[in-house]
C-alpha positions in Angstrom: -4.0 25.9 26.5 -6.8 25.5 23.6 -8.5 28.0 24.8 -5.7 30.7 24.1 -4.7 29.4 21.4 -8.2 29.7 20.2 -8.6 32.9 21.2 -5.5 34.2 19.1 -6.5 32.1 15.9 -10.4 34.9 16.4 -7.4 38.1 16.7 -5.4 36.9 13.9 -8.3 36.4 11.8 -9.6 40.0 12.1 -5.7 41.5 12.5 -3.0 40.2 10.5 0.4 40.7 13.1 3.6 42.0 11.7 6.6 40.0 11.8 8.1 41.0 15.0 4.7 40.7 16.9 4.8 37.1 15.9 8.0 36.7 17.0 6.9 38.2 20.1 4.2 36.1 20.4 5.7 32.8 19.8 9.0 32.3 19.8 10.0 31.1 23.1 6.7 28.5 23.0 8.5 27.4 19.6 12.3 27.5 21.1 11.0 25.3 24.4 9.5 22.4 21.5 12.5 22.5 19.8 14.4 22.2 22.2 12.1 19.4 23.9 12.3 17.0 20.1 15.9 17.7 20.5 15.9 16.0 23.7 13.3 13.1 22.6 15.6 12.2 19.9 18.7 12.7 22.5 17.3 9.5 24.6 15.7 7.4 21.1 19.1 8.0 20.3 20.7 6.3 23.8 18.2 3.5 23.7 19.6 2.1 20.9 17.9 -0.6 18.3 16.1 0.4 15.1 14.0 2.9 14.4 10.2 1.5 13.8 7.8 3.6 11.2 6.9 6.2 14.1 10.1 7.3 14.1 10.7 7.1 10.4 7.9 9.6 10.1 9.0 11.9 12.7 12.4 11.7 10.8 10.7 12.5 7.3 8.3 15.3 9.3 11.6 17.0 10.5 12.6 17.4 6.8 9.6 19.4 6.4 10.2 21.8 8.5 13.8 22.2 7.2 12.3 23.9 4.0 10.7 26.9 3.5 8.2 26.4 1.4 4.6 27.4 2.8 2.3 24.7 4.6 4.3 23.3 7.0 2.0 22.2 9.6 -0.4 20.4 6.9 3.1 18.7 5.5 4.1 17.8 8.5 0.9 16.3 9.2 1.0 14.3 6.1 4.1 12.8 7.1 2.2 10.7 9.9 -0.9 10.2 8.1 -2.1 7.4 5.9 -2.6 8.4 2.7 -5.2 5.9 2.0 -8.5 6.9 1.0 -10.5 3.5 1.5 -11.5 2.6 4.9 -9.4 -0.3 6.7 -11.6 -3.4 7.2 -10.9 -3.9 10.6 -8.5 -2.1 13.5 -5.3 -3.3 13.8 -5.4 -2.3 17.3 -7.4 -0.5 20.5 -5.5 3.2 20.2 -3.5 5.2 18.3 0.0 5.4 17.8 0.4 8.5 16.0 1.9 7.7 12.5 0.7 5.2 10.0 2.6 1.9 9.9 2.4 1.3 5.9 0.2 -1.2 5.9 -3.0 -2.5 3.8 -5.0 -5.2 4.5 -3.0 -6.4 7.0 0.5 -6.6 4.9 3.8 -4.1 5.3 3.6 -1.6 2.6 
């Protein structure tokens, strides 16, 4: 999949696709991912409980997709990203969690 995406990126760099070509090539994959997102949100809702920082970031990212402004992919990524520029003095865990918890120096933001 990654190799195909990289090859497509090279092709697109040299040849701009028409809107119809983009729809023909990418619509079903995008549709599939939207159905997966809907299923994910249904599972989260059925599980109950309070939203944590990841779900809040996810919902912020979804609001970006509703708009028509350009650079949606960049703005979606920024919804999950730590906006601070200073490095953390110590890692808070052993692995990435996919969204910024809103903490600086061990304190909640």
